C-alpha positions as CSV (number, residue, x, y, z in Angstrom):
1,M,0.0,0.0,0.0
2,D,1.5,3.3,-1.1
3,I,0.9,6.2,1.3
4,A,1.3,9.8,0.2
5,P,3.6,11.9,2.5
6,S,1.7,13.9,5.1
7,P,1.3,17.6,4.1
8,L,2.2,18.3,7.7
9,A,5.5,16.4,7.5
10,Q,8.5,17.9,9.2
11,P,12.1,17.5,8.1
12,F,14.2,15.1,10.1
13,P,16.5,17.1,12.4
14,A,20.3,16.9,12.6
15,I,20.8,14.6,15.6
16,P,24.4,14.0,16.8
17,P,25.7,10.7,18.1
18,V,24.8,10.0,21.7
19,A,27.7,8.4,23.5
20,G,26.9,4.8,24.5
21,V,24.3,4.3,21.9
22,T,24.8,2.3,18.7
23,L,22.0,1.9,16.1
24,R,21.7,-0.9,13.6
25,I,18.9,-2.1,11.3
26,A,18.1,-5.2,9.3
27,R,15.5,-7.0,7.2
28,A,13.5,-9.7,9.1
29,R,10.9,-9.6,6.4
30,Y,7.9,-9.7,8.7
31,K,5.8,-8.4,5.8
32,Q,6.1,-8.6,2.1
33,W,7.9,-5.3,1.7
34,D,11.2,-4.2,0.4
35,R,12.6,-2.4,3.5
36,C,14.3,-2.9,6.8
37,D,11.9,-3.8,9.6
38,L,14.1,-4.7,12.6
39,T,16.0,-2.1,14.7
40,Y,18.7,-3.0,17.1
41,V,20.1,-0.5,19.6
42,E,23.1,-1.5,21.7
43,L,23.6,0.4,24.9
44,A,26.7,0.9,27.1
45,P,27.1,-1.1,30.3
46,G,25.6,0.9,33.2
47,T,22.7,2.3,31.1
48,T,19.6,3.1,33.2
49,V,16.0,2.9,31.8
50,A,12.5,4.1,32.5
51,G,9.3,3.5,30.6
52,V,5.6,4.3,30.2
53,F,3.2,1.8,28.7
54,T,-0.3,1.4,27.4
55,R,-3.1,0.8,29.8
56,N,-5.0,-1.3,27.2
57,V,-5.8,-4.5,29.0
58,C,-5.3,-6.5,25.8
59,C,-1.7,-5.4,25.6
60,S,1.2,-7.4,24.0
61,T,3.7,-9.6,25.7
62,E,6.3,-6.9,24.9
63,V,4.4,-4.5,27.1
64,E,3.8,-6.9,29.9
65,M,7.5,-7.9,30.1
66,G,8.7,-4.3,29.6
67,R,6.7,-3.2,32.7
68,E,8.6,-5.8,34.7
69,Q,12.0,-5.0,33.2
70,V,11.9,-1.2,33.9
71,L,11.5,-1.9,37.6
72,L,15.0,-3.4,37.5
73,G,16.3,-0.1,36.1
74,S,19.0,-1.4,33.8
75,A,19.3,-1.9,30.0
76,R,21.9,-3.1,27.5
77,A,19.8,-3.3,24.3
78,L,16.6,-2.6,22.5
79,V,15.0,-4.5,19.6
80,V,12.1,-3.1,17.7
81,N,10.1,-5.2,15.2
82,A,7.9,-3.5,12.6
83,G,5.0,-5.1,10.7
84,N,3.8,-7.4,13.4
85,S,2.6,-6.3,16.8
86,N,2.9,-9.8,18.3
87,A,-0.2,-8.8,20.4
88,F,-3.0,-11.2,21.2
89,T,-0.8,-14.2,20.4
90,G,-0.7,-16.0,23.7
91,F,2.2,-18.2,24.7
92,R,3.6,-18.1,21.1
93,G,4.1,-14.3,21.4
94,R,6.0,-14.7,24.7
95,E,8.2,-17.4,23.1
96,A,9.2,-15.0,20.4
97,V,10.1,-12.2,22.8
98,E,12.1,-14.5,25.1
99,Q,13.9,-15.9,22.1
100,I,15.0,-12.4,21.0
101,M,16.0,-11.5,24.5
102,A,18.1,-14.6,24.9
103,Q,19.7,-14.2,21.5
104,V,20.8,-10.7,22.2
105,A,21.8,-11.4,25.8
106,Q,24.1,-14.2,24.6
107,H,25.7,-11.8,22.2
108,L,26.3,-9.1,24.8
109,E,26.9,-11.4,27.7
110,C,24.2,-9.7,29.7
111,K,21.0,-10.7,31.5
112,P,18.0,-11.3,29.2
113,S,16.1,-8.8,31.3
114,D,18.5,-6.1,30.1
115,V,17.2,-6.6,26.6
116,F,14.0,-4.6,25.7
117,V,11.7,-5.7,22.9
118,S,8.9,-3.8,21.1
119,S,6.7,-4.8,18.2
120,T,4.2,-2.9,16.1
121,G,1.9,-3.8,13.3
122,V,-0.9,-6.2,12.7
123,I,-2.6,-7.7,15.8
124,G,-3.2,-11.4,16.3
125,V,-0.3,-12.9,14.3
126,P,2.5,-14.5,16.3
127,L,6.0,-13.1,15.5
128,P,7.6,-15.7,13.3
129,L,10.5,-17.3,15.3
130,D,12.6,-18.0,12.3
131,K,12.3,-14.5,10.8
132,A,13.0,-12.9,14.2
133,E,16.1,-15.1,14.8
134,A,17.5,-14.3,11.3
135,G,16.6,-10.6,11.6
136,V,18.3,-10.3,14.9
137,A,21.4,-12.1,13.7
138,A,21.6,-9.8,10.7
139,A,21.2,-6.7,12.9
140,L,23.9,-7.8,15.3
141,N,26.4,-7.9,12.4
142,A,25.1,-4.8,10.5
143,V,27.1,-1.6,10.2
144,P,25.9,1.2,12.5
145,C,23.2,3.4,10.9
146,S,21.9,6.9,11.3
147,W,19.1,8.2,13.5
148,E,16.9,8.8,10.5
149,D,17.4,5.2,9.2
150,A,16.4,3.9,12.6
151,A,13.3,6.2,12.7
152,N,12.3,4.9,9.3
153,T,12.7,1.3,10.2
154,I,10.4,1.4,13.3
155,G,7.6,2.9,11.2
156,T,4.5,1.1,9.8
157,T,1.9,3.5,8.3
158,D,4.1,6.5,9.1
159,T,4.7,8.7,6.1
160,F,7.9,10.4,7.4
161,A,10.7,9.7,9.8
162,K,10.2,11.4,13.2
163,G,13.0,12.5,15.4
164,A,13.9,15.2,18.0
165,V,16.9,16.5,19.8
166,A,17.5,18.6,23.0
167,T,20.3,19.4,25.3
168,A,20.7,20.3,28.9
169,V,23.6,21.7,31.0
170,I,24.4,19.6,34.1
171,G,27.2,21.2,36.1
172,D,30.1,21.6,33.7
173,R,28.7,19.1,31.2
174,T,26.3,19.5,28.3
175,V,24.2,16.4,27.8
176,T,22.3,15.4,24.7
177,L,18.9,13.8,24.4
178,A,17.8,12.2,21.1
179,G,14.5,10.6,20.3
180,I,12.7,8.7,17.6
181,I,9.1,7.7,17.4
182,K,6.6,5.9,15.2
183,G,2.9,6.5,15.2
184,S,0.2,7.6,12.8
185,G,-3.0,5.8,13.7
186,M,-4.5,4.1,16.7
187,I,-3.4,7.1,18.7
188,A,-5.2,8.0,21.9
189,P,-2.6,7.2,24.5
190,D,-3.3,6.6,28.2
191,M,0.4,6.6,29.1
192,A,2.5,7.5,26.2
193,T,2.1,6.8,22.5
194,M,2.9,4.2,20.0
195,L,6.6,3.3,20.1
196,G,8.9,6.1,21.2
197,Y,12.5,5.9,22.3
198,I,14.6,8.6,24.0
199,F,18.4,8.2,24.5
200,T,20.7,10.5,26.5
201,D,24.3,10.4,27.5
202,A,23.5,11.9,30.9
203,A,24.0,9.9,34.1
204,V,20.5,9.6,35.7
205,D,19.3,7.4,38.5
206,P,16.5,5.1,37.2
207,A,14.0,6.3,39.8
208,F,14.4,9.9,38.9
209,L,14.4,9.1,35.2
210,Q,11.1,7.3,35.7
211,S,9.6,10.2,37.6
212,A,10.7,12.7,35.0
213,L,9.5,10.6,32.1
214,S,6.1,10.0,33.6
215,A,5.6,13.7,34.3
216,A,6.7,14.7,30.8
217,S,4.3,12.1,29.3
218,D,1.3,13.5,31.2
219,T,1.5,16.8,29.3
220,S,2.7,15.6,26.0
221,F,1.9,12.0,24.9
222,N,-1.1,11.9,27.1
223,C,-2.5,15.0,25.5
224,I,-2.5,13.9,21.9
225,T,-5.1,11.9,19.9
226,V,-5.6,11.0,16.3
227,D,-8.6,8.6,16.4
228,S,-9.4,7.9,20.1
229,D,-7.9,4.4,19.9
230,T,-5.4,3.2,22.5
231,S,-3.0,0.7,21.0
232,T,-2.1,-2.7,22.5
233,S,1.6,-1.9,22.1
234,D,2.0,1.8,23.2
235,T,5.5,2.2,24.7
236,V,7.9,5.0,25.4
237,L,11.3,4.1,26.8
238,A,14.1,6.4,28.0
239,F,17.6,5.2,28.3
240,A,20.5,7.1,30.0
241,T,24.0,5.8,29.3
242,G,25.9,8.0,31.7
243,E,28.7,8.4,29.2
244,A,28.6,12.2,29.6
245,G,30.4,11.9,32.9
246,N,28.1,14.2,34.9
247,M,27.4,13.7,38.5
248,P,24.4,11.3,38.5
249,I,21.0,13.0,38.9
250,A,18.9,11.3,41.6
251,S,16.6,14.0,42.7
252,F,15.5,17.6,42.0
253,D,17.9,18.7,44.6
254,D,20.8,17.7,42.4
255,T,22.7,20.0,40.1
256,G,21.1,20.2,36.6
257,A,18.0,18.2,37.5
258,D,15.6,20.9,36.5
259,A,17.4,21.5,33.2
260,F,17.4,17.8,32.4
261,A,13.7,17.4,33.2
262,A,12.9,20.4,31.1
263,A,14.9,19.0,28.1
264,L,13.1,15.6,28.6
265,F,9.7,17.4,28.5
266,D,10.8,19.3,25.4
267,I,11.8,16.2,23.5
268,C,8.5,14.4,24.5
269,R,6.5,17.4,23.3
270,Q,8.4,17.5,20.0
271,L,7.9,13.8,19.4
272,S,4.2,13.8,20.4
273,H,3.4,16.7,18.0
274,L,5.2,14.8,15.1
275,V,2.8,11.8,15.6
276,V,-0.2,14.1,15.3
277,R,1.3,15.7,12.2
278,D,1.5,12.3,10.7
279,G,-2.0,11.3,11.7
280,E,-3.5,9.0,9.1
281,G,-5.0,11.1,6.4
282,A,-4.3,14.3,8.3
283,Q,-4.4,17.7,6.5
284,K,-4.5,19.9,9.6
285,F,-2.7,20.1,12.9
286,I,-5.1,21.2,15.7
287,E,-4.2,22.7,19.1
288,I,-7.1,22.9,21.6
289,E,-6.6,25.1,24.6
290,V,-9.0,24.8,27.5
291,T,-8.9,27.3,30.3
292,G,-11.2,28.2,33.2
293,A,-11.9,24.6,34.1
294,D,-12.6,23.1,37.5
295,S,-9.1,21.5,37.5
296,D,-6.2,20.8,35.1
297,E,-7.3,17.2,34.7
298,S,-10.9,18.3,34.0
299,A,-9.5,20.7,31.3
300,R,-7.6,17.8,29.7
301,R,-10.6,15.6,29.6
302,I,-12.7,18.3,28.0
303,G,-9.9,19.0,25.5
304,L,-9.7,15.4,24.6
305,A,-13.5,15.2,24.2
306,I,-13.3,18.0,21.6
307,A,-10.2,16.5,20.0
308,N,-11.8,13.0,19.7
309,S,-15.1,14.3,18.3
310,P,-15.6,13.1,14.7
311,L,-18.0,16.0,14.1
312,V,-15.4,18.6,15.3
313,K,-12.6,16.9,13.3
314,T,-14.7,16.6,10.1
315,A,-15.9,20.2,10.4
316,I,-12.3,21.4,10.6
317,A,-11.4,19.1,7.7
318,G,-14.1,20.8,5.7
319,E,-12.9,24.2,6.9
320,D,-16.4,24.8,8.4
321,A,-16.5,27.2,11.4
322,N,-19.3,25.2,13.0
323,W,-18.5,26.1,16.6
324,G,-21.8,24.4,17.8
325,R,-19.9,21.1,17.5
326,V,-17.4,22.4,20.0
327,V,-20.2,23.2,22.4
328,M,-21.6,19.7,21.9
329,A,-18.2,18.1,22.7
330,V,-17.7,20.2,25.9
331,G,-21.2,19.1,27.1
332,K,-20.6,15.4,26.5
333,A,-17.3,15.3,28.3
334,G,-18.9,14.6,31.7
335,E,-16.9,17.4,33.4
336,P,-18.2,20.5,35.2
337,A,-19.4,23.1,32.7
338,D,-21.9,25.9,32.7
339,R,-23.5,26.7,29.4
340,D,-24.0,30.3,30.3
341,K,-20.3,30.9,31.1
342,L,-18.8,29.1,28.2
343,A,-16.7,31.0,25.6
344,I,-15.2,29.6,22.4
345,R,-12.6,31.0,20.0
346,F,-10.9,30.0,16.7
347,A,-7.4,31.5,16.6
348,D,-7.8,34.8,18.4
349,K,-11.4,35.4,17.4
350,W,-14.0,34.8,20.0
351,V,-17.1,33.4,18.4
352,A,-19.2,32.8,21.5
353,Q,-19.1,34.2,25.0
354,A,-21.4,33.8,28.1
355,G,-23.2,31.1,26.3
356,L,-24.2,33.2,23.3
357,A,-22.8,34.0,19.9
358,V,-20.8,37.2,19.9
359,D,-22.9,40.0,18.6
360,S,-20.1,41.3,16.4
361,Y,-19.0,37.9,15.2
362,D,-17.6,37.9,11.7
363,E,-17.1,34.4,10.2
364,A,-14.7,35.6,7.5
365,P,-11.4,35.7,9.5
366,V,-12.3,32.4,11.2
367,A,-13.0,30.8,7.8
368,E,-9.6,32.1,6.6
369,H,-7.9,30.6,9.6
370,L,-9.5,27.3,9.0
371,K,-7.9,27.2,5.5
372,G,-4.5,26.9,7.0
373,Q,-2.6,23.9,8.2
374,D,-2.2,24.9,11.8
375,I,-5.5,25.4,13.6
376,S,-6.1,26.8,17.0
377,V,-9.3,26.3,19.0
378,G,-9.9,27.8,22.5
379,V,-12.5,27.1,25.2
380,D,-12.9,29.0,28.4
381,L,-15.3,27.5,30.9
382,G,-15.3,30.4,33.4
383,L,-15.3,28.1,36.4
384,G,-11.8,28.0,37.9
385,D,-8.1,28.0,37.2
386,G,-7.8,24.6,35.5
387,K,-6.1,24.6,32.1
388,A,-4.7,22.2,29.5
389,K,-3.6,21.9,25.9
390,V,-4.2,18.9,23.7
391,W,-3.4,18.3,20.1
392,T,-5.1,16.4,17.3
393,C,-5.6,16.4,13.6
394,D,-8.6,16.5,11.3
395,L,-10.5,13.5,10.1
396,T,-10.5,13.0,6.3
397,H,-11.3,10.4,3.7
398,G,-7.6,9.5,3.8
399,Y,-8.0,7.9,7.2
400,I,-10.7,5.6,6.0
401,S,-8.6,4.6,2.9
402,I,-5.5,3.8,4.9
403,N,-7.3,1.7,7.5
404,A,-9.6,-0.1,5.1
405,D,-6.5,-1.4,3.3
406,Y,-4.3,-1.8,6.3
407,R,-3.7,-5.5,6.1
408,S,-3.3,-5.6,2.3
């Protein structure tokens, strides 16, 4: 299936090498396609790890085992399979993951629990043991590749490679954070989104890394949606090799902790936005800002109700300033709201305030805004100080075409 590049695609950034991280790719041929579909990342001894995972109760073995592995706090390798999610495959799925972990562990002379595995693609088909074994063997002997090559290899219906970079100053050291992510459909995370991987040369205690990643995810990955569906395989992992030589960060009292947490949030925000910009069939990137809510969490739920509404998303796809659909979405969210205090805007133009259409409302500038690629919608509930931003894309015929043909 040929997929046209997203009109919202962003160029892949220049990401420098990260000390202690080596990327390799290979062809396991999980599907009938002419491309690499297995990514292998070797990590320096002493690397710490943190992760956030889907809350979908029909999750994959990779997610189940990953949750257990991050509690141990150490990592030596990552293997990502594209084209087969290995989800809903019972004991056969677990056999495949354990085989990959053992194969890499033997190569690195490390514990199998230090080898993380992710898989993405069609649900319900066991990962072929022979293809996985051959693919891993090829990857172990492959020449190192670029960040962009790795980003392309972890993709499925993605139309462009997604990567981000950030830096932070810790004492007298500048540390680098690099990230790649895949995701285009089945995006409504309840933890993180699709498959995302962040690597840093900073020395970070695993408990602090976990705390910082969870906090960053809450206002980035947990605030995006493409189609309201939470995947069986959603995973974001962060690896810290410690090769920068900084004093390890174990709490916010440590030098550089705030700077590192801010850089981690920055890279999570960048990656989450790239996923939305590659939403299946997307033509428009939509930011929804909710203010005046009862609480921040209430604001987020209202924002996601708007962002997940097919009626709102199709109206924006059609460049129709039908703000009544936003009113509907606010009302169905199940959160505190007062019709007669509600205000709605597109870009900086308020179209309704105090529960009524603005007397001087002129639809022309709003219609002009909706012709663009970056759309801003604002809602103020007039109830409290709660606020949140969420991001989504429009819903077009392209989404149907991609998903109707997904398995072909």
